[in-house]
N, C-alpha and C positions, 0 to 999 in steps of 0.2 A: 435606242432613242429614249428621250425623256418625255415628260408630259406635254411639252410644247412641240413634240415630234422632231426635236433637234438631236443630231448626232454629236459626237465629240468634235468632229471636224467643223461642224457648223458653229459650235460654241467657241472654238478657236478663232473662227472668222469674226464673230461678234467682238471678241476681245483683242483682235489684231495680232494673234500669236503666230507669226509667219513660220517660225521654226517648228512649232507644234503642227502646223498644217502640213509642212513638208514631211515630218516624221510619221504622221498619221497616214498620209498618202503613200509613203514608202512601205508602210505596214499593211496596205491594202484598203484603206478607207476610201469610200466613194466620194471623189471630189465634185461629183455632179449631184450630190444629195440636195434635197430641198426641204425647207422647214415648213411651218404653217403657211397656208395659202400659196404653196408652191414657190416660196421665196428661196432663190439660190444663195449659196454662201457668199458669192461675189457681191451681191446686193447688201448683205449684212456687213461685210467689210467696208463697202463704200459708204454706207450710212454712218459708220463709226469713224470714218476718215483714216482708215488703216491702209496706207499706200503700200507698205511692204507686203501685207497680206494679199492685197489685190494683185500685185506683181507675182507673188508665189502661186496664186490660184491660176492666173492666166498662163504662166509657164508650165503648170501641171496639166494644161489642156482644157481648162474651163472656157466656155464660149463667152467672150466679153460682151456679146450682143444678146445674150440670153434675156428672156423677159419673164415677168411674173404673170399670174392669171389676168391681171389688168393691163398687160402689155407694157409695163414699165421696165426699162433696162437699168443697169447699175448706175449709169450717168444720171438718169432721172433721180435716183435715190440720193446720189451725192449732191446734185444740184439743189434738190429740195431741202436737204439738210445743211446746205451751204458749207460743204466740206471741201475746201480748196485743194488739199493734198490729194484727196481721192479723185477730184476732177482732173487734176494735172496728170496723175498716174493713168487714169482711164484714157485720156486724150493721147498719151504716149503710145497706147496700144490701139489707136485708131478709132476709138469710140467718140463720135461727134457730140459736142455740147449743143443741146437743143433747148433753147429758152422756152419755158412754158410747158415742158413735157409733163409736169405734174399738175397743171392747172385743173383738169377734171377732178383730181383727188382733193385739191384745195377747195373747189366749189362744194363738193360733197361734205367736206369737213365744216365749211361755213354753214351749210344748211342744217347739218346735225347740231352745231352749236346754237343756231337760232331756235331749233326745235326744243333743245334742252332748256334754253332761257324761257321759252313760252311755258313749258311744263313747270318750271320752278316758280314763275309768276303766278300760274294757276294754283299751285299748291299753297303759296304764301297767301293768296287772296282767300282761298277756302279755309285756311287755318285761322284767319281773322274774321271769318263769318261773312265775308264780302262776296259779291258776285264775281265769278271768275271772268278774267278778260276774254273778250270775244275777238276772234281774228276777223278783221274787216277785209273784204275782197274789193277790188276795183269795180267800177260801174259795169253795167251790162255791155256785152260786146268783147270783154276781155277774154272770156273763156270760149274756146272753139265749140261750135254747135254740131 
C-alpha cells in the first residue's frame, strides 16, 4: 500500500486499466480492497468513467452495490462526476440511477466553501486593518430554545 492506503489494484482502478486489474486479480490481489475512507475500487473506476474497469471488477466478484462510509455507491460517484459511460455500465449490472444520491455531500461542500469564503474575507479585512466582517444571524426565534 502507498501513502494514500492504495494498492496496485486500486491504482489500476483509478486509471481504468482493466487488463491490469485482471492480471493483478489473477496474481492474488484483493479485488475487495478499499482506499482512504473505505472507498472501494469500483467507486474509483466509476468516478473516472472507466466502463471497462467497472465491468472487469464486477465480473471478478466485486459487489456493485458496495458503499463507502457515507453510504454512497458507485452509481452515486458516477452520477456526481457526470460520467455517462460509467452510469451506463453500472446500470447494465443492475445498479439503479438515483437522482440526488450525492446531495448531502454537495450541501456539505457548499457549506465548507461558504466557511472558506468567510475566513478569506476576515483575513483580507484584518490585513487592511479593518474590522473583520461579523456574521449576522436572523432575528430571535430562528434558533431552537
